[in-house]
LUMKOL-421293 format. One record per residue: residue in three letters; z, y, x of N, C-alpha, C, O in turn. Coordinates in nm, 2 decimals. Atoms other than C-alpha are relative to their C-alpha. Last residue first. Example, Ala and Ser with C-alpha at 12.3 -4.5 7.8 and 13.67 -1.06 7.14 Angstrom:
% residues 2
 rest   n_up n_north n_east  ca_up ca_north ca_east   c_up c_north c_east   o_up o_north o_east
  SER   0.00   -0.11  -0.09   0.71    -0.11    1.37   0.08    0.11  -0.08   0.09    0.22  -0.03
  ALA   0.00   -0.12   0.09   0.78    -0.45    1.23   0.00    0.12   0.09   0.07    0.12   0.19
This chain:
% residues 78
 rest   n_up n_north n_east  ca_up ca_north ca_east   c_up c_north c_east   o_up o_north o_east
  VAL   0.03    0.14   0.00   2.07    -3.10    1.91  -0.03   -0.06   0.13  -0.05   -0.18   0.15
  ARG  -0.13    0.07   0.04   2.24    -2.76    1.93  -0.02   -0.15   0.00   0.07   -0.23   0.03
  GLN  -0.09   -0.01  -0.11   1.95    -2.61    2.13   0.13   -0.08  -0.04   0.19   -0.13   0.05
  GLN   0.05    0.09  -0.10   1.70    -2.72    1.86   0.09    0.00   0.12   0.10   -0.11   0.19
  GLU  -0.02    0.14   0.05   1.90    -2.56    1.59  -0.04   -0.10   0.10   0.02   -0.20   0.12
  LYS  -0.14    0.03   0.00   1.92    -2.23    1.78   0.03   -0.14  -0.04   0.11   -0.21   0.02
  GLN  -0.04    0.02  -0.14   1.55    -2.24    1.84   0.15   -0.03   0.02   0.18   -0.11   0.10
  LYS   0.05    0.13  -0.04   1.49    -2.29    1.47   0.03   -0.03   0.14   0.07   -0.14   0.18
  ASN  -0.09    0.11   0.06   1.72    -2.00    1.38  -0.05   -0.14   0.04   0.03   -0.23   0.07
  ALA  -0.12    0.00  -0.08   1.53    -1.77    1.63   0.10   -0.11  -0.06   0.16   -0.17   0.02
  HIS   0.02    0.06  -0.13   1.20    -1.87    1.47   0.13   -0.01   0.09   0.15   -0.10   0.16
  SER   0.03    0.14   0.03   1.32    -1.79    1.12  -0.02   -0.08   0.14   0.04   -0.18   0.16
  GLU  -0.13    0.06   0.03   1.47    -1.46    1.23  -0.02   -0.15  -0.02   0.07   -0.23   0.03
  ILE  -0.08    0.00  -0.12   1.14    -1.36    1.39   0.13   -0.07  -0.02   0.18   -0.15   0.07
  ILE   0.06    0.10  -0.09   0.95    -1.46    1.08   0.08   -0.01   0.13   0.10   -0.12   0.17
  ALA  -0.03    0.13   0.05   1.19    -1.27    0.85  -0.06   -0.11   0.09   0.01   -0.21   0.11
  HIS  -0.15    0.03  -0.02   1.18    -0.96    1.06   0.03   -0.14  -0.04   0.11   -0.21   0.03
  LYS  -0.02    0.03  -0.14   0.80    -0.97    1.06   0.14   -0.03   0.04   0.17   -0.12   0.12
  ILE   0.06    0.13  -0.03   0.79    -1.00    0.68   0.02   -0.04   0.15   0.06   -0.15   0.18
  ILE  -0.09    0.10   0.05   1.03    -0.71    0.64  -0.05   -0.14   0.03   0.03   -0.23   0.06
  ALA  -0.12    0.00  -0.08   0.83    -0.49    0.87   0.10   -0.11  -0.05   0.16   -0.18   0.03
  ASN   0.03    0.07  -0.13   0.51    -0.59    0.70   0.12   -0.01   0.09   0.15   -0.11   0.15
  ILE   0.01    0.14   0.03   0.66    -0.49    0.36  -0.03   -0.08   0.12   0.03   -0.19   0.15
  ILE  -0.14    0.04   0.03   0.76    -0.15    0.50   0.00   -0.15  -0.03   0.09   -0.22   0.03
  ASN  -0.07    0.00  -0.13   0.41    -0.10    0.65   0.15   -0.05  -0.02   0.20   -0.12   0.07
  VAL   0.05    0.12  -0.07   0.26    -0.20    0.31   0.07   -0.01   0.14   0.10   -0.12   0.18
  ALA  -0.06    0.12   0.07   0.48     0.06    0.13  -0.04   -0.13   0.07   0.04   -0.21   0.09
  ILE  -0.14    0.00  -0.04   0.39     0.34    0.39   0.07   -0.13  -0.06   0.14   -0.20   0.00
  SER  -0.01    0.03  -0.14   0.02     0.27    0.36   0.15   -0.02   0.04   0.19   -0.11   0.11
  ALA   0.03    0.15  -0.02   0.04     0.25   -0.02   0.02   -0.04   0.15   0.06   -0.15   0.18
  ALA  -0.12    0.08   0.05   0.22     0.59   -0.03  -0.03   -0.15   0.02   0.07   -0.22   0.05
  ILE  -0.11   -0.02  -0.09  -0.04     0.75    0.20   0.12   -0.08  -0.05   0.19   -0.15   0.03
  TYR   0.03    0.06  -0.13  -0.33     0.61    0.01   0.12    0.01   0.09   0.15   -0.09   0.16
  ALA  -0.01    0.14   0.02  -0.18     0.71   -0.32  -0.02   -0.08   0.12   0.04   -0.18   0.15
  LEU  -0.14    0.02   0.01  -0.14     1.07   -0.20   0.03   -0.15  -0.02   0.13   -0.21   0.04
  VAL  -0.05   -0.02  -0.13  -0.50     1.08   -0.09   0.15   -0.03   0.00   0.20   -0.10   0.09
  ALA   0.04    0.11  -0.08  -0.61     0.93   -0.42   0.06    0.01   0.14   0.10   -0.09   0.20
  GLY  -0.08    0.12   0.04  -0.40     1.18   -0.62  -0.04   -0.12   0.09   0.05   -0.20   0.12
  ILE  -0.14   -0.02  -0.05  -0.56     1.47   -0.43   0.09   -0.12  -0.03   0.17   -0.16   0.06
  LEU   0.01    0.01  -0.14  -0.91     1.33   -0.50   0.14    0.02   0.07   0.18   -0.06   0.16
  ALA   0.02    0.14  -0.04  -0.83     1.27   -0.86   0.00   -0.02   0.15   0.06   -0.12   0.20
  ARG  -0.13    0.07   0.02  -0.70     1.62   -0.90   0.00   -0.14   0.03   0.09   -0.20   0.09
  GLU  -0.09   -0.05  -0.09  -1.02     1.77   -0.75   0.14   -0.07  -0.01   0.20   -0.10   0.09
  CYS   0.03    0.05  -0.13  -1.25     1.54   -0.94   0.10    0.05   0.11   0.15   -0.03   0.19
  CYS  -0.03    0.15   0.00  -1.09     1.61   -1.27  -0.02   -0.05   0.14   0.07   -0.13   0.19
  THR  -0.15    0.01   0.00  -1.08     1.99   -1.20   0.04   -0.15   0.00   0.13   -0.19   0.07
  PHE  -0.05   -0.04  -0.13  -1.45     1.99   -1.10   0.15   -0.02   0.01   0.20   -0.07   0.11
  PRO   0.02    0.11  -0.10  -1.54     1.78   -1.41   0.05    0.04   0.14   0.10   -0.05   0.21
  SER   0.13   -0.02  -0.06  -1.37     2.03   -1.64  -0.02   -0.11   0.10   0.07   -0.15   0.16
  GLN   0.01   -0.10  -0.11  -1.07     1.90   -1.83  -0.14    0.01   0.05  -0.22   -0.08   0.03
  ASN   0.10   -0.10   0.02  -1.09     1.73   -2.17   0.01    0.11   0.11  -0.01    0.23   0.08
  MET  -0.07   -0.13   0.04  -0.76     1.54   -2.15  -0.10    0.12   0.00  -0.05    0.23  -0.01
  TRP  -0.06    0.02   0.13  -0.95     1.21   -2.16   0.07    0.13  -0.05   0.08    0.15  -0.17
  MET   0.11    0.00   0.10  -1.17     1.32   -1.88   0.06   -0.01  -0.14   0.01    0.06  -0.23
  GLY   0.05   -0.14   0.01  -0.86     1.40   -1.67  -0.11    0.01  -0.10  -0.12    0.11  -0.17
  VAL  -0.10   -0.08   0.07  -0.71     1.06   -1.75  -0.05    0.15  -0.02  -0.03    0.21  -0.12
  PHE   0.01    0.04   0.14  -1.04     0.89   -1.65   0.11    0.08  -0.09   0.08    0.12  -0.20
  SER   0.12   -0.07   0.05  -1.04     1.09   -1.32  -0.02   -0.04  -0.15  -0.06    0.05  -0.23
  LEU  -0.03   -0.14   0.01  -0.67     0.99   -1.25  -0.13    0.07  -0.06  -0.11    0.17  -0.14
  ALA  -0.10   -0.01   0.11  -0.74     0.62   -1.31   0.02    0.15  -0.03   0.03    0.19  -0.15
  PHE   0.07    0.02   0.12  -1.06     0.64   -1.10   0.10    0.01  -0.12   0.06    0.06  -0.23
  PHE   0.10   -0.10   0.03  -0.89     0.80   -0.81  -0.06   -0.02  -0.13  -0.07    0.08  -0.21
  ALA  -0.06   -0.13   0.05  -0.58     0.58   -0.84  -0.10    0.11  -0.03  -0.09    0.18  -0.12
  ALA  -0.05    0.02   0.14  -0.79     0.26   -0.83   0.07    0.13  -0.05   0.05    0.16  -0.17
  VAL   0.11    0.00   0.09  -0.97     0.39   -0.52   0.04   -0.02  -0.15  -0.01    0.05  -0.24
  ALA   0.06   -0.13   0.01  -0.65     0.48   -0.35  -0.12    0.01  -0.09  -0.13    0.11  -0.17
  VAL  -0.09   -0.07   0.08  -0.49     0.14   -0.42  -0.05    0.15  -0.02  -0.05    0.20  -0.13
  SER   0.01    0.05   0.13  -0.79    -0.04   -0.28   0.09    0.08  -0.10   0.05    0.11  -0.21
  ILE   0.12   -0.05   0.06  -0.79     0.19    0.02  -0.02   -0.05  -0.14  -0.07    0.03  -0.22
  ALA  -0.01   -0.14   0.03  -0.43     0.12    0.09  -0.12    0.06  -0.06  -0.11    0.14  -0.15
  LYS  -0.08   -0.01   0.11  -0.48    -0.26    0.07   0.02    0.15  -0.05   0.02    0.18  -0.16
  PRO   0.07    0.05   0.12  -0.78    -0.25    0.30   0.09    0.01  -0.13   0.04    0.05  -0.23
  ARG   0.11   -0.08   0.05  -0.59    -0.03    0.55  -0.08   -0.05  -0.12  -0.10    0.03  -0.21
  VAL  -0.04   -0.12   0.06  -0.26    -0.21    0.58  -0.12    0.07  -0.06  -0.12    0.11  -0.18
  HIS   0.09   -0.10  -0.06  -0.36    -0.57    0.66   0.02    0.13  -0.08   0.00    0.13  -0.21
  ILE   0.10   -0.05   0.09  -0.06    -0.78    0.54  -0.08    0.11   0.07  -0.02    0.19   0.14
  PRO   0.00   -0.14   0.05   0.16    -0.96    0.79  -0.13    0.03  -0.08  -0.23   -0.03  -0.07
  MET   0.12   -0.07  -0.05   0.17    -1.34    0.80  -0.01    0.14  -0.05   0.00    0.16  -0.17
């Protein structure tokens, strides 16, 4: 069963946003700089997660199709 892309990508982006903002606070950056860098990181994390989930979905779909094709071949042999 394929994975829903948008909820997973949003979860990764939110986690990245907070992780990057905490790192920025820990490094004593200004709040604006922390927010700006965290926002850019969240957007990049969203894009990366979307691509990764789409790749995983393609692999899953290929495996499902191949499994059904193999079952049909087995049924035709019997």
